[in-house]
C-alpha positions in Angstrom: -0.2 0.2 0.2 2.8 2.4 0.9 4.2 2.2 -2.4 1.0 2.9 -4.6 0.4 6.1 -2.1 4.3 7.5 -2.9 3.7 7.0 -6.5 0.1 8.5 -6.6 0.0 11.2 -4.3 -3.6 12.4 -5.5 -5.1 8.8 -5.2 -8.6 10.2 -4.0 -10.1 6.2 -4.2 -8.5 3.0 -3.6 -10.9 -0.1 -3.8 -8.8 -3.2 -2.1 -11.9 -5.5 -2.0 -10.9 -9.3 -1.5 -7.5 -8.9 -1.7 -6.4 -11.2 1.5 -5.5 -7.7 3.4 -4.1 -8.9 6.5 -3.1 -4.9 7.9 -3.0 -1.6 6.7 0.8 -1.2 7.2 1.7 1.8 4.6 -1.7 3.1 3.8 -0.6 6.4 5.3 1.3 7.3 2.7 -1.9 7.9 1.1 -2.6 11.2 2.6 -5.5 12.3 -0.2 -7.8 9.7 0.1 -11.3 9.9 0.2 -12.8 6.8 0.1 -11.1 3.9 0.9 -13.5 0.6 0.0 -11.1 -3.0 1.5 -14.4 -5.0 2.4 -14.0 -9.1 2.6 -10.2 -8.6 3.7 -8.6 -10.0 7.1 -8.2 -6.4 8.8 -8.7 -6.6 12.4 -6.6 -3.5 13.7 -7.6 0.3 12.7 -5.2 2.4 14.1 -3.3 3.2 10.6 -6.5 5.0 9.3 -5.5 7.4 12.1 -3.4 9.4 9.5 -6.2 10.0 6.7 -7.0 13.2 7.5 -9.8 13.4 4.4 -11.4 10.3 4.4 -15.1 10.3 4.0 -16.5 6.6 3.2 -15.0 3.4 4.8 -15.8 0.2 3.6 -15.0 -2.3 5.9 -17.4 -4.6 5.2 -16.5 -8.7 5.9 -13.1 -8.2 7.4 -11.9 -9.6 11.1 -12.8 -6.6 13.4 -13.6 -8.2 16.6 -12.5 -5.8 19.1 -14.7 -2.5 19.6 -12.1 -0.5 20.7 -10.5 -0.5 17.1 -13.7 2.0 16.3 -12.0 4.8 18.8 -9.1 5.1 16.0 -11.9 6.1 13.7 -12.9 9.4 15.5 -9.6 10.5 14.0 -11.0 10.6 11.0 -12.7 14.2 11.6 -14.3 14.0 8.1 -15.6 10.7 7.9 -19.6 10.3 6.9 -19.8 6.9 5.8 -18.8 3.8 7.5 -19.8 0.4 6.4 -19.0 -2.5 9.4 -21.4 -4.6 9.1 -20.4 -8.7 8.9 -17.6 -8.0 11.3 -17.6 -9.8 14.7 -18.1 -6.8 16.3 -21.6 -6.8 14.4 -22.1 -10.0 16.1 -20.9 -9.7 20.0 -23.7 -9.3 21.9 -23.9 -6.7 24.2 -23.1 -7.3 27.8 -25.3 -4.8 29.2 -27.7 -5.5 26.8 -30.9 -7.5 27.7 -31.0 -9.1 24.5 
């Protein structure tokens, strides 16, 4: 991913669905990204996304995010307006405080 960001400095949309990605190392080099589609990979850790200041759309559907604390990193993406996390373990685990 790092090579893409350094070579394509004006990359605004990146679609890497179903690529077998297990981490997002180097995504910070894609600092111009506005839309990132990384559905159906093996991603479980989101801290690298904190560097994407222009990110507006993020599709994480069908990954391996099971720790709800990972979502805190997305708070730093201040322009994020569309987020998809359906199909991750965080969506399937019952809330301990919930009656259901």
